[in-house]
Steps between C-alpha positions, in 0.01 A plus 500: 500500500589402854132522586420244228753253643351530846148441370604191307620341825834410357709777662408440864613174657222282636230635271315290244276580209128433504562218252760341726274530802208343310708209386638446851148505646367266232780252560438502874124454450564205267740349753256549787169402339585273211326417172154435650485857624552639152246257352242607755548876458506453120171318511346767726621772265360319195162456671489871585580595140220269383254670742606847382452405136150369575416818689618709204286297259192546719562872528543530123174312442319724748624815329404357159143429625472855647608654172258282301213600729575873448456468124 
């Protein structure tokens, strides 16, 4: 039981949970970079997702053609 308390980060003074550390880092990043930073990285992430979806579609079409040729 004592081991569980130590792992949770609540027993030892000065420790924080992963959730607390993430929130603290996110707040600092927002303070430092501002809204434009989040808009830019959001756009970049969306563009990458779009590229990956297109790659997946092309791969699926290629596999479908290969299977059709085998028949």
